[in-house]
Structures are given as C-alpha cells and as structure tokens.
C-alpha positions as CSV (number, residue, x, y, z in Angstrom):
1,M,87.0,126.8,102.8
2,H,88.1,125.3,106.2
3,D,90.3,127.1,108.6
4,L,93.3,125.2,109.8
5,A,96.4,126.5,111.7
6,L,99.6,126.3,109.6
7,P,101.3,123.8,112.1
8,L,98.3,121.5,111.8
9,L,98.3,121.7,108.1
10,I,102.1,120.8,108.0
11,G,101.4,118.0,110.4
12,L,98.6,116.6,108.1
13,I,100.9,116.8,105.1
14,A,103.5,115.0,107.0
15,V,100.9,112.2,107.8
16,A,100.2,112.1,104.0
17,L,103.8,111.7,103.2
18,A,104.2,109.0,105.9
19,F,101.4,107.1,104.1
20,D,103.3,107.5,100.8
21,F,106.5,106.2,102.5
22,L,104.4,103.2,103.8
23,N,102.9,102.7,100.4
24,G,106.5,102.3,99.0
25,L,107.5,100.0,101.9
26,H,104.4,97.9,101.5
27,D,104.4,97.8,97.7
28,A,108.2,97.4,97.2
29,A,107.4,93.8,96.5
30,N,105.4,94.7,93.4
31,S,108.4,96.2,91.7
32,I,111.1,93.7,92.7
33,A,109.5,90.4,93.5
34,T,110.3,88.9,90.0
35,V,113.9,90.0,89.9
36,V,114.5,88.7,93.5
37,A,112.7,85.4,93.0
38,T,114.6,84.7,89.8
39,R,117.9,85.8,91.5
40,L,118.5,88.3,88.7
41,L,119.3,90.9,91.4
42,K,120.3,90.7,95.1
43,P,117.4,92.0,97.3
44,V,119.4,95.1,98.4
45,H,120.3,95.9,94.8
46,A,116.8,95.3,93.7
47,V,115.1,97.8,96.1
48,A,117.7,100.4,95.2
49,F,117.0,99.7,91.5
50,A,113.2,100.0,92.0
51,A,113.5,103.2,94.2
52,V,115.5,105.0,91.5
53,F,112.8,104.2,88.9
54,N,110.0,105.1,91.3
55,F,111.4,108.6,91.6
56,A,112.2,108.8,87.8
57,A,108.4,108.8,87.2
58,Y,108.5,112.5,88.2
59,F,110.6,113.4,85.1
60,L,108.2,111.3,83.0
61,T,105.3,113.5,84.1
62,I,107.2,116.6,83.3
63,A,107.4,115.3,79.7
64,F,103.9,114.1,79.7
65,P,101.7,116.2,82.1
66,S,98.6,114.2,81.0
67,L,99.9,111.3,83.1
68,H,98.9,113.1,86.3
69,K,95.2,112.4,85.9
70,V,95.3,109.8,88.8
71,A,95.9,112.6,91.3
72,E,92.8,114.4,90.0
73,T,90.7,111.3,90.4
74,I,91.8,110.9,94.0
75,G,91.6,114.6,94.8
76,Q,88.1,115.3,93.3
77,G,86.9,112.2,91.5
78,L,85.8,110.1,94.5
79,I,84.5,112.6,97.1
80,A,83.3,116.0,95.9
81,K,86.2,118.5,96.4
82,E,84.1,121.1,98.2
83,L,83.1,118.4,100.8
84,V,86.7,117.4,101.7
85,T,87.8,118.7,105.2
86,P,91.0,118.3,107.1
87,A,89.2,115.7,109.3
88,V,88.1,113.8,106.2
89,V,91.8,113.8,105.0
90,F,93.0,112.6,108.4
91,G,90.4,109.8,108.6
92,A,91.2,108.7,105.1
93,L,95.0,108.5,105.7
94,V,94.7,106.8,109.1
95,G,92.3,104.2,107.7
96,A,94.6,103.4,104.8
97,M,97.7,103.3,107.0
98,F,96.1,101.0,109.5
99,W,95.1,98.5,106.9
100,N,98.7,98.7,105.3
101,V,100.4,98.0,108.6
102,V,98.1,95.0,109.3
103,T,98.7,93.4,105.9
104,W,102.4,94.3,106.0
105,L,102.9,92.5,109.3
106,K,101.0,89.5,108.0
107,G,102.9,89.5,104.7
108,I,99.7,89.8,102.7
109,P,100.1,91.8,99.4
110,S,97.0,93.8,99.7
111,S,96.4,97.1,97.8
112,S,97.6,100.4,99.3
113,S,95.7,102.2,96.6
114,H,92.4,100.7,97.5
115,A,93.1,101.1,101.2
116,L,93.3,104.9,100.5
117,V,90.3,104.8,98.4
118,G,88.4,103.0,101.1
119,G,89.6,105.4,103.8
120,L,88.6,108.4,101.7
121,I,85.2,107.0,101.0
122,G,84.6,106.0,104.6
123,A,85.6,109.4,106.0
124,G,83.7,111.2,103.3
125,V,80.5,109.3,103.9
126,A,80.8,109.8,107.6
127,H,81.2,113.6,106.9
128,A,78.5,114.2,104.2
129,G,76.6,110.9,103.6
130,L,76.4,109.1,100.3
131,T,75.5,112.4,98.5
132,G,79.2,113.3,98.6
133,V,80.4,110.3,96.7
134,Q,81.3,110.8,93.1
135,W,79.9,107.6,91.8
136,G,81.5,107.8,88.3
137,G,85.1,107.9,89.8
138,L,84.3,105.3,92.4
139,N,82.7,102.9,89.8
140,K,85.7,103.3,87.5
141,T,88.0,102.4,90.4
142,L,85.9,99.4,91.5
143,V,85.8,98.0,87.9
144,A,89.5,98.3,87.8
145,I,89.9,96.1,90.8
146,V,88.6,93.2,88.6
147,L,90.0,94.3,85.3
148,S,93.6,95.2,86.3
149,P,94.7,91.7,87.5
150,T,92.6,90.0,84.8
151,L,94.1,91.9,82.0
152,G,97.5,91.6,83.6
153,M,97.1,87.8,83.6
154,I,95.9,87.6,80.0
155,L,98.6,90.0,78.7
156,S,101.4,88.2,80.5
157,M,100.1,84.8,79.1
158,L,100.2,86.3,75.7
159,I,103.7,87.7,76.1
160,M,104.8,84.3,77.2
161,L,103.2,82.6,74.2
162,V,104.5,85.1,71.6
163,T,108.1,85.2,73.0
164,S,108.2,81.4,73.3
165,W,107.4,81.3,69.6
166,L,109.9,84.0,68.7
167,F,112.7,82.2,70.6
168,R,111.7,78.7,69.5
169,G,115.0,78.3,67.6
170,A,117.3,79.6,70.2
171,T,119.5,77.6,72.5
172,A,118.5,77.3,76.2
173,R,121.6,79.3,77.2
174,G,121.1,82.0,74.6
175,A,117.4,82.4,75.5
176,E,118.3,82.6,79.2
177,R,120.9,85.3,78.6
178,T,118.6,87.3,76.4
179,F,115.6,87.1,78.9
180,R,117.9,88.2,81.8
181,V,118.5,91.5,80.0
182,L,114.8,91.8,78.9
183,H,113.7,91.0,82.5
184,L,115.9,93.8,83.9
185,I,114.5,96.3,81.4
186,S,110.9,95.3,82.0
187,S,111.4,95.4,85.8
188,G,112.6,99.0,85.4
189,A,109.6,99.8,83.4
190,Y,107.3,98.3,86.0
191,S,109.0,100.2,88.8
192,L,108.6,103.4,86.8
193,S,104.8,102.7,86.2
194,H,104.4,101.8,89.9
195,G,105.9,105.1,91.1
196,L,103.8,107.0,88.5
197,N,100.4,105.5,89.6
198,D,101.0,105.1,93.3
199,A,102.7,108.4,94.2
200,Q,99.8,110.4,92.6
201,K,97.4,109.1,95.1
202,T,99.1,110.9,97.9
203,M,99.5,114.0,95.6
204,G,95.7,114.1,95.1
205,I,95.1,113.9,98.9
206,I,97.7,116.7,99.7
207,T,96.4,118.9,96.8
208,V,92.7,118.7,97.8
209,L,93.8,119.4,101.3
210,L,95.5,122.6,100.1
211,Y,92.3,123.6,98.2
212,S,90.1,122.9,101.2
213,T,92.1,125.2,103.5
214,G,92.4,128.0,101.0
215,Y,96.1,127.6,100.2
216,L,95.3,126.9,96.6
217,H,92.6,128.3,94.2
218,G,91.3,127.8,90.7
219,A,91.5,124.7,88.6
220,F,92.7,121.5,90.3
221,E,96.5,121.3,89.7
222,V,99.3,119.5,91.7
223,P,102.1,121.9,92.8
224,H,105.6,120.8,91.8
225,W,106.8,120.7,95.4
226,V,103.9,118.3,96.3
227,A,104.8,116.0,93.3
228,I,108.5,115.9,94.2
229,S,107.8,115.3,97.9
230,C,105.5,112.4,97.0
231,Y,108.0,110.8,94.6
232,V,110.8,111.1,97.2
233,A,108.6,109.6,99.9
234,I,107.5,106.6,97.9
235,A,111.1,106.0,96.7
236,L,112.4,106.0,100.2
237,G,109.7,103.6,101.3
238,T,110.6,101.3,98.5
239,L,114.2,101.5,99.4
240,T,113.3,100.2,102.9
241,G,111.5,97.1,101.4
242,G,108.8,94.8,102.6
243,W,110.5,91.4,102.8
244,K,107.5,89.3,103.9
245,I,105.4,90.5,101.0
246,I,108.3,90.0,98.6
247,E,108.4,86.4,99.6
248,T,104.7,85.9,98.9
249,M,104.8,87.6,95.6
250,G,108.1,86.2,94.4
251,S,108.0,82.6,95.3
252,R,104.8,81.4,97.2
253,I,102.4,82.0,94.4
254,T,104.6,80.4,91.7
255,K,108.2,79.7,90.9
256,L,109.4,82.0,88.1
257,S,112.0,81.7,85.4
258,Q,113.7,84.8,83.8
259,H,111.2,84.4,80.8
260,Q,108.2,84.3,83.2
261,G,109.6,87.2,85.2
262,F,110.1,89.3,82.1
263,S,106.5,88.5,80.9
264,A,104.9,89.3,84.2
265,S,106.7,92.7,84.7
266,L,106.2,93.7,81.1
267,G,102.5,92.8,81.2
268,G,102.0,94.6,84.5
269,S,103.8,97.8,83.4
270,I,101.7,98.1,80.2
271,I,98.5,97.9,82.4
272,L,99.8,100.5,84.8
273,F,100.9,103.0,82.1
274,A,97.5,102.7,80.4
275,A,95.7,103.2,83.8
276,S,97.8,106.3,84.6
277,W,97.0,107.7,81.1
278,M,93.2,107.2,81.7
279,G,93.4,108.6,85.3
280,I,92.4,105.3,87.0
281,P,94.0,104.7,90.4
282,V,94.6,100.9,90.0
283,S,96.3,98.6,92.5
284,T,99.8,97.8,91.5
285,T,99.5,94.8,93.9
286,H,96.5,93.4,92.0
287,T,98.1,94.0,88.7
288,I,101.5,92.3,89.3
289,T,99.8,89.4,91.1
290,G,97.6,88.8,88.1
291,S,100.6,89.1,85.9
292,V,102.6,86.6,87.9
293,I,99.7,84.1,87.9
294,G,99.4,84.6,84.1
295,A,103.1,84.0,83.5
296,G,103.0,80.9,85.7
297,T,99.8,79.5,84.1
298,A,101.3,80.0,80.6
299,R,103.7,77.1,81.4
300,R,101.1,74.9,83.3
301,A,98.2,75.7,85.6
302,S,99.5,73.4,88.3
303,A,102.6,75.6,88.7
304,V,100.4,78.1,90.4
305,R,99.7,77.6,94.1
306,W,96.0,78.6,94.0
307,G,95.5,78.3,97.7
308,V,98.0,81.2,98.2
309,A,96.5,83.2,95.4
310,G,93.0,82.6,96.9
311,N,94.1,84.0,100.2
312,V,95.5,87.1,98.4
313,M,92.2,87.7,96.6
314,V,90.2,87.4,99.9
315,A,92.4,90.3,101.2
316,W,91.6,92.3,98.1
317,V,87.8,92.0,98.7
318,I,87.9,93.2,102.2
319,T,90.5,96.0,101.8
320,I,88.1,98.8,100.8
321,P,85.4,97.9,103.4
322,A,87.9,97.5,106.2
323,S,89.8,100.7,105.5
324,A,86.5,102.6,105.0
325,A,85.3,101.5,108.4
326,V,88.6,102.7,110.1
327,G,88.5,105.9,108.0
328,A,85.1,106.7,109.2
329,L,86.0,105.9,112.8
330,F,89.1,108.2,112.8
331,Y,87.1,111.0,111.1
332,L,84.6,110.9,113.9
333,L,87.4,111.0,116.5
334,A,89.0,113.9,114.7
335,T,85.7,115.9,114.8
336,L,85.8,115.7,118.6
337,F,88.9,117.9,118.5
C-alpha cells in the first residue's frame, strides 16, 4: 500500500476524469462520423445523440455486470496490481493525454485506448522493469490492434453484401428511407458500445489507484461512483466533439451512403460489444475506421482514399511507443516530488 494525502488522491482522480473527458472529445468522431457524413443528423444533434448513448452504457452494465471486464484488464491485467503506484498512474495518464492532444490538434483519428495502454506500460516499466508487465493481458491487447479493424472491415463488407441482396427488389427511394432508420439505430448501438468499452479504461485506472492507496480492499471491483463519474465524463467529452477528426473519419477516407453508414456502424458495434464481453480494451477508432473502409470497399475499392487510410494506420503503429515514452518520462518526473 502506498500513502497518498487525500487532496493529492482527489487531484489524481480529477486528472483521470480529465483523460476520460478528453477521450470522449477525441473519440466523438467514432460515434457520429457516419451520421454526419451522410447528413442523417446535424453535427450538434449528432454529438448530443452520441453522448446520451455513451452514458446509457452505465445502465447496460447494471443489467449485465460481466460487461465490466475491460476495467479489470486495465486495472490489473497489464501491470501487476501490487506494482501500481500513484506515480505510475500519473505517468500513464499524462502520457496518454499528451498523445491525445497532439493527434486531436492534427485531426488524426488515433486510439485513446492504446495511448492509455502505452502510458501505463511505459510508466509501469519505468517503475518495476519488464517483470511487472502482465504479458497475457498485453498480448491480448496487441493482437486486438490488428484484429479489431480487420474484423470490422470484413463484417461491414458482409453486412453490405447481405443487405444489398435482401433489398435487391426495393425501389431506390424505399431502400434509402429504410436505411436512414437502420443507420440511426446502428449509430445508437455503436455509441452505446463505444461508451461501454472506452469509459471502462478510466474506471480501471481509478480503481487500481484506490486499491494501491488502501481505500479499497479485497477482490478487484469498480465502485458505482467511479463508474458513474467515468460515464458522465466521457459523455460530456463526446458532447464537446472533435470536429477535425470527424472530417477525417466521415469524408476523407471514403464517401458514405446511408447503406454504407448503417453497415459500418453495425459492424463496428458488434466488434465492440464482443470485445467488452471478453474484457479486451480495443480501440474504437481502429474498429470504426476498419468498418468504414469495409463499407466503402464493398461498393468498389477505388472509393477508398488509401493514402489517407495509410496515414491513419501509421499513427496507430506509433501510438503505444510514443505514449509509453511520455508515460515513463512523467513517471520519473513524478518520483522527484
């Protein structure tokens, strides 16, 4: 157990919630890019719509408590719980926030999730060396970096193909009207799954901090006040929106129809719900990007701007190393005080 004055603990929890807010701000594009790009909703209405469903994920976890496994993975599945100190938590959060701010200013849809994973690994290794790394949890997360966008792409392509066949006899106007409704429903499902997976990452950080400072004991469990705080923070961040990233996600990678928007958001939400059920902290950014590419490719491969997609993928590759380096640096600075 590590001693930490209550005001410092409260301050560190506030930093964690600030990361959660920034996560929502940075990743708002994930939830609403398709409905904005297809003009299904106005941008202001879209962020409010997404924010409501981000917070609604809290009620989903009350009905299905097993969906909170992601918080356990972040809290004790990457760095051994007993090795986490307040300085490690501080380094991890600052490393992740630094990378989020850089990519947000540049309009690059990088992963807030993997920025946090990188920051936690960097600070943890700086504190205890490689022996503190829980390789099972880390390897599962690294594999998901590749699998989540790939499966999202394949699933969205399949949804496009199956629904195209099912609506083969429909008129263009009738199909468009139907897919507008289906797109709105699937976008709500994606926002729900986004809030579910992403808010838990901050929950895991705050909960392990409370255990490390002696405020919680026994089996790893997220307190209700922590869960509610994190869902509120990410919803408020989403409500603020990240307009540069929305432009990249919604129109620069490929132009979307209502049919494609529905397929992308439905495919992405299925992947995120499955990942939350298995306790894998996947990237909502990676998942929806792969799904958008899959929906675009289902029409024709040339519809996808592969140069833009390639730049996004480069950002993915360097997210964990970059945030890990910053996380380690700020851990070392924190130990000076």
